[in-house]
N, C-alpha and C positions, 0 to 999 in steps of 0.2 A: 848700353842709352838708359838713363833716368824714367820712371814711370811717370806720365803727362795726367797728373789728378785734377779735378774739378768737384768741389764739393760745393752744396745747396742747399738750402734749408727753406721751410714753409713756414712760421711762426709767428703770427701777428699778437702782438701782444693784448689787440683790444678784442680778441675772440676768435682768430680764426682756426688754421689746420696748424696740426705740430709735427711736420714730417719730415725728412731730408733727402738728399739724392745724392749719390757721390756716383762719377764717372772717371774711370782707369784707363785709360790707353796705357799696354807693354807692347812697344811692335805692333805686329799682328792682330795682339788681343785686344781684345776690349771687356770691360769688367763692369756689370753696374751694379749698387747696392744702396738698397732704398731701405724705407721703412719709420717707423715713429721715433724720434729724438730721443736718445737716449737706450734705445734700442741697438741688436746688432744690427738686425735686418735681415731680408734677404736677396741671395745674389745670382744676377744670373750673367752668363761669360760668352760672350760669340769669338769667332775665329774669321777672320777674312786673311785675303790672296796677298797684299800689302799694307804697309804701313798708313799708306794714304787713306785707303778707303776705311781702315780705322778709325781716323782722326775726322773722316767725313761723315762716317756713323757717331760719333761722339757726339759732332756739333749738331750733329741735325738734334741729336736726344736733350741735349742741354739747351739749346733753343724751346725746342718744345716746354720744358720746365719752364723758363724765364719768361715767355708770354703766358705759363699759367702764376705766375705772382711770384716761383723761387727765388732764391737771392744767394748770392755766393756769404760764404758763411765760415767760421773758425770750430771744425768738430771741438764738440766738448763746455760751447760757451754757452747754452742753453740746457736747459735741466729735464729728465725725463720728463712725463707728464703724471702728476699724480692719478694712482690708481686703488680704489680704495672699494674691499669686497666685503662681503659681511660675512665676517668668521661668527663661525655659531655652531657651538656642539648638539648635534642632533641623538637623543636617545631613544630606544626602542620601546615602541607603546605594551602598555600592560593589556590595553583591551582589548578587546572582541576585534577580529578584522575586519574594516569596510567590505561591502560586495565588490570588489574591482572588479571591470570586465573586462579591461586589457590595461597594458602600460605598454611606453616604448622609451627603451632605455639609450638617451644622448649621448652617455660619455660623460658627460662632467657633473657638477649642479648647475641646475638653470633655476633662475628666474623668469627668465621672460615665458609670458601665455600670452595665446590670445584665441577667442573661441567665437566663432558666427554661426550660421543656420547652414554654413557651407565647409568648415573647416574649422580645425583644432591646430593651434601653433605653440609649437615649443623653441625657447632659444637659450643655449649654453653659455657657460664660462670659456669654453673655445672658441668661441664663434659662428657655431653651427645652430641655425635655424632650420626647423625639420616642420615639413606641414603635412597635415595627415587627414583625411574624414574622417566621420563620425563614428565610421563602420572598420575603425583601423586600420587603412591604406594608407602606405606611404605614398605621397605625391608630388613633393620637389621637398630640395633641400637647399638653402642660400650658403653661402660662407665667409662672413664678414671677418673683416681685419684684426679686430681682438674680442673679448667676453661682450659679452650682450647683454645689459644692465635690464631694461624690460621688453614688452612691444607691447602698442597702443593704439587704439583705432580714431579713426577724425572724421567723421562722418564717413565717406567709401573710399579713404586714404588707413595704412599700415606702416607704421613708422618701426622698426625697431631703434634702441639709443645702446650706443658701444660705448667700452671701455677707452678706445681709442678719442673721444670726444665730438666724433658725431653721430647724426641724428641718419638714418636711411630712410627712404619711401620703398616700401616693398609691394606697391602694388599692381606696377608690371611686371615685364618680363625677367628684366634681371634687378638689381638694387637701385637705387640711387644715390648720391650723396645730397640730402635736404637741406639739414642745419651743421655748420660747424659751431662750437662749443668752447669761449674760451680755456686757457688750459690752465690757467688760475683755479677754476675750479673742478674741485675733485668732487664728480657726477655721484650721487648715490639715486637718483629717482627722476625721471620726465612723467610729463605729459602734456598732450596737446588738444586745444578744443578751437574749433574755427583760425588753423593757422598759427596759433600763438603759443607757446613754445615753455612751459613752465619746468624748473630746473631746479630740485632740493641739495644742499651738495653733506660736504661731510663736517664742516665748519657750524652748519648750522643755521646755512643762509639761503634765502632765496630768490630765484630771479626769474624774469619773464621778457622774452624774446619774440620779437616779429617774424616775422614773414617771410625778410631778409636778412637775418641775423642780428637785427640791431637790437641793441638790449631797449627794452620799453621801460626798465628799472633792475634794481638789484637791490635788496634788504640784509641787512645779517641776521635779521631772525633775533628769535629770544632763547634759546636753547642751542642745545650743540648736536652733530649727527641728526640729521635732516632724512629722515625715509620716507616721508609722505606729502605729495603735491598731487594733487587733484585740479582741474580747471573746468571753467563751467563758463554759462555768456558774461558773468557778471563778476566775476571774485577768482584768485588763484589761491586754493586752500592748500595750508602749511602745517604739517606736524613735524614736531623733536620732542627733544628731550621735557621740555617745557609745557608742553601741549599742543595746539593747533590755534593759527593764528590765522585769518580771510584778510584780504587784500583786495582793492581794488585794480581791476588786472589791467588798466589804462595806464593808473599815475603810482600803484604802489601803498596807495595811501594806508594805513592800519584798519581794518572794517569794525574788527573784534579779536578778544584773545579767552581762551577759556584752555584752563590749568585742565591737565589729565595725567596720567602714568606715563612716561617715558614713551611714546609713540614708535614703533616697530613696520607698520604698515598703513595705510589708509585707502578705502575705498567710498563711493560716493554713488548715490540716486537720484532723482533730481529735487529734491527737498531736504537732503539727510546726507550726512557723513559719519562715515565708521571707521574709529582708531583702534585696529590690536596695539595692546602695549604690555610693555616689560614686567607689568603689575598683572597679569592674568585677565586680564579684561577687556573684551571690547566696549568701548564706548560710543554710544550712538547722541548724535547734535542734530539739532535743526540746522539749515544755514541763517542763521539767526545769532550760533553762536551757543541758544539753548542746549542744557544738558534732559536728552529723554529717558536713554535708557542705557543698563550697564549687563554687559556679558557675559556671567563668570566662569574664568578657565580653570585647570588647575596647571596651566606653567606658562611660560609665560609666550602672548600670539604673535607668529611670526605672521599670519595671513589672516586673511577674512572677506568674505564676499557677500552678497543675500541674493536669493528670489526676484522677481521681479517687483518693486517697490516695497523692498522688504519682509516679504512676507515671512520667508524664515532668513535664519542670521547663522553663518557657517562662519570658521575659525579654524585655521589653525596652531597648535601648537607647538615647541622645541624638543616635545616627547614622543614625536613622531602620532598624534593624535588631532582628529579633527572631530569635530561637536556640529550640532546644528540648534537652534533656538528658538523658539515661538518670538511672535512679535512683541510678548509681556515677560519677556526673559527668562522662561521656563526653558530650560535644557534637555531635548528631547532625544537624544542620544549624543554619544563620545563612544568610537570607532578608534581604531587602526589602520595607519595607512598600508604596511606591511613594504613599502619601500621610502622610509627619507620623512622626515619632518618636508612641510607645504610651503617654500619659501610663496606660492603666489596661487593664486585660484580662483576661478570661476564658474558661474550656476549656467547653466542652461538647458533647460527640456527633460527638468529632472534625473541631472545627469550633474555628475560635481566633477572638474575637472582639477586638477593640482600639478606643478613642476617642484620637483622636491629637489633635499640635500644631496640624495645619490643622482640625480641626472634625469629622473623618470619623470615622465608628462601619464599618466593615471586617468583612466574614465571610469566614476565611480556611478553606480547606481543608485541613485537618492530617492528613489519613488518609495512612499510608505511597504509597500509589499516587502519591497526587498532589503530594508532597515529590519522589518521586521524580524525575518529570517535570518540576517545576519547576529541579531542581538540575540535569540537562541542558538547559534552555533552553526546555520547551514548558511553558508557563502557558493556562489558560483566559482569553478575553475577561470583563472584569469589567466588570456594568451597574451605570453611576450610574442610586443611588434616588432619585427626585423625590418627592417630597410634594404631593399633589392642588391643585392654584391655592386651592382655595375652603377647605380647612381651616381652623379656628377652632381656638385654642389655648384649653384650659378654663384658670382662672387661681383660684387659691385664693378659699375660698368661707365665707363665715357663715351666707349664706340655707340653710333648712331647711324640706324639707316639710312642711305641714302635714294631721297623720289625726286622724282622731277616734274610730280601732277599736285597740285592742292586738292583733289576732290576730296568730299570729303571731311574734310579737317577744318583747322582753324590756323591762320597763319602772325605767326609772334618773329618779332625783331631784337638780336641780343643787340643794346646799347649804352656808353657808355657815356658814366654822370655821375660828375662827382668823386672820379674815380675809382668808381666801381661798376660793373656790368647789370645791366637789368633788364630787365624783359618786357617790352611792349608790346602791345594788339597792332596787329599793321590791316586785320581782315574787319570790315567795315559791320558794323551792326554794336559794335564796342566801344565803351570808353577809352580813346587813345591816348591819356594822360596817366590811365592808369598803372601801376606795374600788375605783374605776372609772377608768383610765386611758380619757381622751375628748377630744377636740378643746376645743382653746383656747377659740377664736375664737365658739363658739357657747355659751358656758357664759351661762346669766342664772335669779339664783338665783330658787327658787321654781318652775323651770321642770321639769318632765319629759317625756321622751324616747323614743321606742320604737325601740329597737336589736334587728339581727336577732340579735344571740346575744352571749352574755358568756362568755367562755375565764379559765380562772384559770391565772394565771402560774403555769409551771411551778419555779418557788421557792416559790412560792404566797403569801398576804398581799393581795393585789389580783387584780383581774379586767381584760381587755383585752377591751373593745369591737370587732366587729368586723361588718362589709355597711354595710347604710344605718340610715342616723341620721333621725330623723322628729320632730318635737316635737306632742307628743300636748297638745289642748286638748279 
């Protein structure tokens, strides 16, 4: 008896996912293969007592996918989503080693970093995100479907941008799908502010996407290879090989353009932008495009960051060195990382956190006393942090807890509008015509959910769900 094969894809040219789902029934054996279009995917096999039971289970799985937007397709009809990684050769620093307090080896090159008062996170090219405390205890791990481009914060929400074109919300107990990015965009970097997503890409372009995955605008940009994108209340700031351009966040209208060396990374403070360039400089600009200061390094600058309001400027170069400058551009020190070149960095409370080409998350004591000791050759012994051997990584989920009581929460409902699933508020005291930013993978038409709370976006016009999400039955 020949095998019965059903092949489905979910890949909208306008900006959705880029996945396949294949179900094969061979007698009493059921095989499911799924993953990104163009990849071999993952396999799951099941055995049943009869062929009818295997077919029944296959029909159930196919029906679930069709309801989520999958459709019959021909394998090979669409190409694999483009993925670009930063191909950089890192060399060993000849400088005195920095005073590393601890380091955690994530297992593969790491771009994603996030640090706040409670924790620090590293995301690597294998899709693994690890959360650690500031005293170097591994707290949690997430396993995303593809390499992590970056980890960014938007108010109290934390997001990870992935090579699979999806952006995942890491704020809850499990990752939830928050944004899907068009498969034709080869993502280099992401930033989010008040629900608006800025995306820079391999061709030098820039896009702004709203809280419901709909393009506000797209622009080709002025150069190629756009690594820098930073978003704020009024603009999306974009850096590529031609320099830095600022665009109005609503319309995409160009506000100003300033030529710099080719930009490899970007950072922002309240009224200031910082761009690390391949011409061995960190360039400081006002948010009106005015050139304020340059900070000279000895190699191409992979990453940069600042202390509060730019009191100190930090940089990481291609030779595994890190630098600290005063606001007038004076180099205060240059030290070696001892663990590769810093792809990304963040400063907090006299500590500089870096993620590197060898996959390390390293915590550096950046206090004046520690730096003076390091410059004279005295550095502390580094603590190498290990994750607990049986710690299970949490994967993205479309499963939600079922509840029967709305006490202590806000009720929202999934409705279909113009062929798309939207979330509206049911509870009193809210604008019932406003949309709610809500995870994509758990939306089911007609279903109601209880969320911990809703917050109005600072720009107004929609709400953002936060806390736990449960299905109301």
